[in-house]
C-alpha positions as CSV (number, residue, x, y, z in Angstrom):
1,M,16.3,4.6,-34.0
2,A,16.1,1.0,-32.5
3,V,15.9,-1.7,-35.0
4,P,15.3,-5.4,-34.1
5,K,18.4,-7.6,-34.5
6,R,16.5,-10.8,-35.2
7,K,13.2,-11.7,-36.7
8,T,10.5,-12.4,-34.0
9,S,9.5,-16.0,-34.4
10,K,5.9,-17.1,-35.0
11,A,5.8,-18.9,-31.6
12,R,7.0,-15.9,-29.7
13,R,4.6,-13.5,-31.6
14,D,1.6,-15.8,-31.2
15,K,2.3,-16.3,-27.4
16,R,2.2,-12.5,-27.1
17,R,-1.1,-12.4,-29.0
18,S,-2.8,-15.3,-27.2
19,A,-5.8,-15.0,-25.1
20,V,-3.9,-15.6,-21.8
21,W,-4.1,-11.9,-20.7
22,K,-7.8,-11.4,-21.4
23,L,-10.1,-10.9,-18.5
24,D,-12.3,-13.7,-17.0
25,A,-16.0,-13.4,-16.5
26,P,-17.0,-11.8,-13.2
27,A,-17.5,-14.2,-10.2
28,L,-21.1,-14.7,-9.2
29,S,-22.7,-16.2,-6.2
30,K,-26.3,-17.0,-5.2
31,C,-28.0,-14.8,-2.7
32,S,-28.7,-16.8,0.5
33,H,-32.2,-15.2,0.9
34,C,-33.7,-15.0,-2.7
35,G,-31.4,-17.1,-4.8
36,E,-30.6,-14.3,-7.3
37,L,-27.0,-14.3,-8.8
38,T,-25.0,-11.3,-7.3
39,S,-21.4,-10.2,-7.0
40,P,-19.8,-11.7,-4.0
41,H,-19.4,-9.5,-0.8
42,K,-22.1,-7.1,-2.0
43,V,-25.7,-6.4,-1.0
44,C,-28.2,-8.2,-3.1
45,S,-29.8,-5.7,-5.5
46,N,-33.0,-7.8,-5.8
47,C,-33.9,-8.3,-2.1
48,G,-31.5,-6.1,-0.1
49,Y,-30.0,-8.8,2.0
50,Y,-26.4,-9.4,2.8
51,K,-25.3,-12.5,4.8
52,G,-28.9,-13.2,5.8
53,V,-29.4,-9.8,7.3
54,E,-31.7,-7.2,5.7
55,V,-29.4,-4.1,4.9
56,I,-31.6,-2.2,2.5
57,K,-35.4,-2.1,2.8
58,K,-37.0,-3.3,-0.4
59,E,-40.8,-3.2,-1.1
60,A,-42.2,-6.5,-2.2
């Protein structure tokens, strides 16, 4: 069985456990038609518009 030859230093251990690898919050952009926050490059779920063109018919 493999056994470490040297003790892992606190700095090396803490670098590994740091928050560097954690995911960022998802990017959000304003809809050009209604101003609702949506994911970029996707149809707005509120109004159904994408790049100023109505893609999905939504009832008002």
